[in-house]
N, C-alpha and C positions, 0 to 999 in steps of 0.2 A: 491602409492608405485612405486618406480622406477623399470622398467622392461627393460631388454636389447632388443635392436631392432633386433640384429642378434646373432646366436648361436656362441660361441667361440669353436674353434676346440679342440680336445683332446690333441694335441701337445701343443697348447698354454696354456691350463689348466695345463698340467703336467709340463711345464717349470716353471710356477709360483709356483707350489708346491714343486719343486725339492730340492733346497739347502738352502732355507732361514732359516729353523729351526735348521739346524745341527750346533753343537758346534765344534770348532776346539781345538785340543790338544795344550797345551802351548808349545812354542818353548823352547828347552833346548840346552845348549852348554856345552862342557866339560871344566872344569877349567884347564888351562895350567900348574898350579903348582901341584895340588893334583889329578886331573882327575875326581873329583866329578861333577855330573850334576848340572848346575846352570842356571838361567835366563841370556840371553845374555845382555851385557852392565850393569851388576850388580856385586857387590862385592860377592865373594864366601863366603858362610856362614860357610863352613867347615874350611878353612884356612885363610880367611880374606885378600886374595890377589886380586888385580885388575890391569890389564895391567902390570904384572911383578913386582909390588911393593906392600908392605904390607900397607894396608889402615886401617885395624882394627886388634887389638891384640886379638887373640882368645885363651882362656885358655884351655889347654888340660887335 
């Protein structure tokens, strides 16, 4: 069985355990047309606009 030759410090151990497992919240941007929150660089699901022009026709 593998056994470490030297003890790892508490700081080194804690650095390893710190941020690896945390999930990040998804990035959201406001739609310039309707103000709804949407994913950046994606068509707005609420109004169908992208970069100031209508890409998808949304039924109201």
